[in-house]
C-alpha positions in Angstrom: -10.5 3.3 55.4 -13.9 4.3 54.0 -14.8 4.2 50.3 -15.8 7.5 48.7 -17.6 6.0 45.7 -20.9 7.8 45.7 -22.9 5.0 44.1 -21.6 2.2 46.4 -25.0 1.4 47.9 -26.7 1.4 44.5 -23.9 -0.9 43.2 -24.6 -3.2 46.1 -28.3 -3.3 45.4 -27.7 -4.2 41.7 -25.3 -6.9 42.8 -27.8 -8.3 45.3 -30.3 -8.7 42.5 -27.9 -10.3 40.2 -26.6 -12.5 43.0 -30.1 -13.6 43.9 -30.8 -14.8 40.4 -27.3 -16.3 39.7 -27.3 -18.4 42.9 -31.0 -19.1 42.6 -30.2 -21.4 39.7 -28.2 -23.5 42.1 -31.1 -23.6 44.6 -34.0 -24.2 42.3 -32.6 -27.5 41.2 -32.4 -29.5 44.5 -36.1 -29.0 45.4 -36.9 -30.1 41.8 -34.9 -33.3 42.0 -37.8 -35.4 43.5 -40.0 -34.4 40.6 -37.3 -34.9 38.0 -36.5 -38.3 39.5 -40.1 -39.3 39.2 -40.5 -37.8 35.7 -37.5 -39.7 34.2 -37.5 -42.7 36.6 -34.0 -42.1 38.1 -32.0 -42.9 41.2 -29.8 -41.1 43.7 -26.7 -41.5 41.4 -28.5 -39.9 38.4 -29.5 -37.0 40.6 -25.9 -36.6 41.8 -24.5 -36.6 38.3 -27.1 -34.0 37.1 -26.2 -31.5 39.8 -22.5 -32.2 39.8 -22.2 -31.5 36.1 -24.2 -28.3 36.4 -22.0 -27.0 39.3 -18.7 -28.1 38.0 -18.8 -26.6 34.6 -19.3 -23.2 36.1 -17.0 -23.6 39.1 -13.9 -24.9 37.2 -13.9 -21.9 34.8 -13.9 -19.1 37.4 -10.1 -18.7 37.3 -9.8 -18.2 33.5 -12.9 -15.9 33.4 -11.4 -13.7 36.1 -8.7 -12.8 33.5 -11.3 -11.6 31.0 -11.4 -8.3 32.8 -8.2 -7.5 30.8 -10.0 -7.9 27.6 -13.6 -6.6 28.1 -15.5 -4.4 30.6 -16.8 -6.0 33.7 -20.3 -5.1 32.8 -20.2 -7.2 29.6 -18.5 -10.2 31.3 -20.9 -10.4 34.3 -24.1 -9.7 32.3 -23.0 -12.1 29.5 -22.5 -14.9 32.0 -25.9 -14.5 33.4 -27.5 -14.4 30.0 -25.7 -17.6 29.0 -26.9 -19.4 32.1 -30.5 -18.1 31.8 -30.9 -19.1 28.1 -29.3 -22.5 28.8 -31.6 -23.3 31.7 -34.6 -22.3 29.6 -33.6 -24.8 27.0 -33.0 -27.4 29.7 -36.6 -27.0 30.8 -37.6 -28.3 27.3 -35.6 -31.5 27.6 -37.3 -34.7 26.6 -34.8 -37.1 28.2 -32.5 -37.3 31.1 -29.4 -37.4 28.9 -30.5 -34.2 27.1 -31.2 -32.5 30.5 -27.8 -33.4 31.9 -25.9 -32.1 28.8 -27.8 -28.8 28.7 -27.4 -28.3 32.4 -23.6 -28.8 32.0 -23.3 -26.3 29.2 -25.6 -23.7 30.8 -23.7 -24.0 34.1 -20.7 -22.4 32.4 -22.4 -19.0 32.6 -22.1 -19.0 36.4 -18.3 -18.7 36.2 -18.3 -15.0 35.6 -20.1 -13.7 38.7 -18.5 -14.4 42.0 -14.8 -13.4 41.5 -15.7 -10.1 39.8 -18.6 -9.1 42.2 -16.4 -9.7 45.3 -13.6 -7.7 43.8 -15.7 -4.7 42.8 -17.4 -4.6 46.2 -14.0 -4.6 48.0 -13.1 -1.5 45.8 -16.1 0.6 46.8 -16.4 -0.4 50.5 -13.7 0.2 53.1 -12.8 -2.3 55.9 -15.1 -0.4 58.3 -18.1 -1.5 56.3 -17.0 -4.4 54.1 -18.3 -7.0 56.5 -21.8 -5.5 56.3 -21.5 -5.0 52.6 -20.5 -8.7 52.0 -23.3 -9.8 54.4 -25.9 -7.8 52.4 -24.5 -9.1 49.1 -24.7 -12.7 50.5 -28.3 -11.9 51.6 -29.0 -11.2 47.9 -27.9 -14.7 47.3 -30.1 -15.9 50.1 -33.1 -14.1 48.6 -32.6 -16.3 45.6 -32.2 -19.3 47.9 -35.5 -18.5 49.4 -37.6 -17.5 46.4 -36.5 -20.3 44.2 -37.6 -23.2 46.5 -40.9 -21.4 47.3 -41.5 -21.0 43.6 -41.0 -24.7 43.1 -43.4 -25.5 46.0 -46.0 -23.1 44.5 -45.9 -24.3 40.9 -44.9 -28.0 41.1 -48.4 -29.4 41.8 -50.2 -27.8 38.9 -47.5 -27.0 36.3 -44.7 -29.6 36.8 -41.0 -29.2 37.2 -40.4 -27.2 33.9 -42.3 -24.0 34.7 -40.2 -22.9 37.7 -37.0 -23.2 35.6 -38.6 -21.2 32.7 -39.7 -18.4 35.1 -36.3 -18.2 36.8 -34.6 -18.1 33.4 -36.7 -15.0 32.5 -35.7 -13.4 35.8 -32.1 -14.1 34.9 -32.4 -12.3 31.6 -34.0 -9.3 33.2 -31.4 -9.1 36.0 -28.5 -9.3 33.4 -29.8 -6.4 31.4 -30.3 -4.3 34.5 -26.8 -5.0 35.7 -25.2 -4.3 32.3 -26.8 -0.9 31.8 -25.9 0.2 35.3 -22.3 -1.0 35.4 -21.4 0.3 32.0 -22.0 3.9 33.2 -19.7 3.5 36.2 -16.3 5.1 36.3 -13.3 3.2 34.9 -11.8 2.7 38.4 -14.2 -0.1 39.0 -12.8 -2.0 36.0 -9.4 -3.6 35.5 -8.8 -3.6 31.7 -5.7 -1.4 32.1 -4.0 -3.2 35.0 -1.0 -5.5 34.4 -1.5 -9.3 34.2 -0.4 -11.1 37.4 -0.5 -14.5 38.9 -2.8 -15.3 41.9 -1.6 -14.0 45.2 -0.7 -16.6 47.8 0.1 -16.6 51.6 0.1 -19.2 54.4 -3.1 -17.8 56.0 -4.8 -17.8 52.6 -3.7 -21.4 52.0 -5.1 -22.5 55.3 -8.3 -20.7 54.5 -8.6 -22.3 51.1 -8.0 -25.8 52.6 -10.7 -25.2 55.2 -13.4 -23.9 53.0 -12.7 -26.6 50.3 -13.3 -29.2 52.9 -16.5 -27.5 54.0 -17.7 -27.2 50.4 -17.8 -31.0 50.2 -20.3 -31.3 53.1 -22.3 -28.2 52.2 -22.9 -29.0 48.6 -23.7 -32.7 49.2 -26.0 -31.9 52.1 -27.9 -29.0 50.4 -28.4 -31.0 47.1 -30.0 -34.0 48.8 -31.9 -32.4 51.6 -35.2 -32.3 49.7 -34.8 -35.9 48.7 -33.9 -36.8 52.4 -37.2 -35.1 53.6 -39.2 -37.0 51.0 -37.7 -40.4 51.5 -36.9 -40.4 55.2 -39.7 -38.3 56.7 -42.5 -38.8 54.2 -42.7 -35.1 53.1 -44.5 -34.4 49.8 -42.4 -32.9 47.0 -44.1 -29.6 47.5 -43.7 -29.6 51.3 -40.0 -30.5 51.0 -39.5 -27.6 48.6 -41.2 -25.2 51.0 -39.2 -26.4 54.0 -36.1 -25.9 51.9 -37.1 -22.3 51.3 -37.7 -21.8 55.1 -34.2 -23.0 55.7 -32.9 -20.5 53.2 -35.0 -17.7 54.7 -33.5 -18.2 58.1 -30.0 -17.7 56.6 -31.2 -14.6 54.6 -32.5 -12.9 57.8 -29.4 -13.7 59.9 -26.6 -12.9 57.4 -26.7 -9.1 57.8 -26.7 -9.5 61.6 -23.6 -11.7 61.5 -21.9 -9.3 59.1 -22.6 -6.4 61.4 -21.3 -8.5 64.3 -18.1 -9.0 62.4 -17.7 -5.2 61.9 -18.6 -4.5 65.5 -16.0 -7.0 66.8 -13.4 -5.9 64.3 -12.6 -9.6 63.8 -14.0 -12.2 61.3 -12.5 -15.5 62.5 -14.5 -16.1 65.8 -17.8 -15.6 64.0 -16.8 -17.9 61.1 -15.4 -20.7 63.3 -18.4 -20.7 65.6 -20.7 -20.9 62.7 -19.0 -24.0 61.3 -19.2 -25.8 64.7 -22.9 -25.1 65.0 -23.4 -26.3 61.4 -21.9 -29.7 62.3 -24.2 -30.0 65.4 -27.2 -29.1 63.3 -26.4 -31.8 60.7 -26.0 -34.4 63.5 -29.5 -33.5 64.8 -31.0 -33.6 61.3 -29.6 -37.1 60.6 -30.4 -38.6 64.0 -33.6 -37.0 65.3 -37.1 -38.2 64.3 -39.2 -35.7 66.3 -40.7 -33.3 63.7 -40.1 -30.1 65.8 -36.5 -31.0 66.5 -36.1 -31.6 62.7 -37.5 -28.2 61.9 -35.2 -26.6 64.5 -32.1 -28.3 63.0 -33.2 -27.2 59.5 -33.5 -23.6 60.6 -30.1 -23.7 62.5 -28.6 -25.2 59.4 -30.0 -22.4 57.3 -28.5 -19.8 59.7 -25.1 -21.4 60.2 -24.7 -23.8 57.2 -26.2 -21.7 54.4 -26.4 -18.2 55.9 -23.1 -17.8 57.7 -20.6 -19.7 55.4 -20.4 -17.0 52.7 -19.3 -14.5 55.3 -16.0 -16.2 55.4 -15.5 -14.5 52.1 -14.9 -11.2 54.1 -12.1 -12.9 56.0 -10.6 -14.2 52.7 -10.9 -11.0 50.7 -9.0 -9.0 53.3 -6.0 -11.4 53.0 -5.5 -10.4 49.4 -3.9 -7.1 48.1 -6.6 -5.1 46.3 -4.7 -5.0 43.0 -4.4 -8.8 42.9 -8.0 -9.7 43.7 -9.6 -10.6 40.3 -7.0 -13.3 39.6 -6.7 -14.6 43.1 -10.5 -14.8 43.8 -11.0 -16.5 40.4 -8.5 -19.1 41.5 -9.9 -19.5 45.0 -13.5 -19.8 43.9 -12.5 -22.4 41.2 -10.6 -24.6 43.7 -13.0 -24.5 46.5 -16.2 -24.7 44.5 -15.0 -27.3 42.0 -14.0 -29.7 44.8 -17.5 -29.2 46.4 -19.1 -29.8 43.0 -18.2 -33.5 43.1 -20.0 -34.0 46.4 -23.5 -34.7 44.9 -22.0 -37.4 42.7 -20.2 -39.0 45.6 -23.2 -38.7 48.0 -25.5 -40.1 45.3 -23.3 -43.2 44.8 -22.9 -43.9 48.5 -26.6 -43.3 49.3 -27.6 -46.0 46.8 -25.5 -48.5 48.7 -26.2 -47.3 52.3 -28.7 -44.5 53.1 -28.9 -40.7 53.0 -29.1 -40.6 56.8 -25.8 -42.4 57.2 -24.2 -40.1 54.6 -25.5 -37.0 56.4 -24.1 -38.3 59.7 -20.7 -38.6 58.2 -20.9 -35.2 56.6 -21.7 -33.6 60.0 -18.1 -34.0 61.1 -16.7 -32.1 58.1 -17.7 -28.5 59.2 -16.2 -29.3 62.7 -12.9 -30.3 60.9 -13.2 -27.1 58.9 -13.3 -25.0 62.1 -10.2 -26.7 63.4 -8.3 -26.0 60.2 -9.4 -22.4 60.0 -8.3 -21.8 63.6 -4.7 -22.1 62.4 -5.1 -19.2 59.9 -4.0 -15.7 61.1 -6.4 -12.9 60.6 -4.2 -10.2 59.0 -5.7 -7.7 56.5 -3.3 -6.8 53.7 -4.7 -3.3 53.1 
């Protein structure tokens, strides 16, 4: 099946830009945590609370916002969420206390709820199965672009302008991306929208349930690890705040480069599961090396491999998941799935922060290394069976 939508590659490009900015908000915070900790005199637990609140407020609301497509055009919903997050983060950059920062982070995070379920659904409508793997991989590379630019921006500005300026600049990019997405989507044909479709409950099947369990488990390890990696590099390997942010960007860059290749591999094989499972196993091995090796070059290698298989590959499992859901049930189902899996992972920074205060980040990372391997074992039980 091949989509006939003549604007599908332009739609993909617009979504890549919006995805870069939307997910960049998630990745600009971790490299800023060492500077925020120093500015407000905080500990690991405070850092975990800050990031958990920001993630959770956006993750938990993805299910209800998926139903907004019955009330308003997709263009308004997606662009409105990005505006909400951008304005909120700009206000957060003006915070004078940790408490104010945490509250504004929490409120601004709500804007993130509108993007993922709607973007994945719209892409599945304009790309057929013969090219959906590549389309999702490119879309996730848009996310990776944000993952790369945001940490590099922090590393560039932190020394001379402090932690507030990267947040302000990223917020301005968010406003620009939201306006671009709105004016493009509002001119697209009605078939991309869902205002006239009947209300329905989320779709469920046994393979989809196994998938949801597997990626929810992985989300705990991924979110906890990615949040505290810059702090780990500063505290355990003596990196400066700027160097840790730059290395964080290099990790993301490796994922951005390799995502399209792994998506193309999925399309070439005609199967998704072997690529996804292999990536989870390699993620676990990379985390073990990161937590246990002291040699600098081995550390860099583990970070790059983690970027490829922990950051770059994991989103490709969305292709596997999307094809399990009938096309007419995807908004509601994806909203539910993103809510469950991302909300569970959102609590990981809080848990990691509390445990790291008592033990150490290295011990926590070693424990997290076994989670993606468990994820691979669970996912091996799910049948790969496209619905349409």
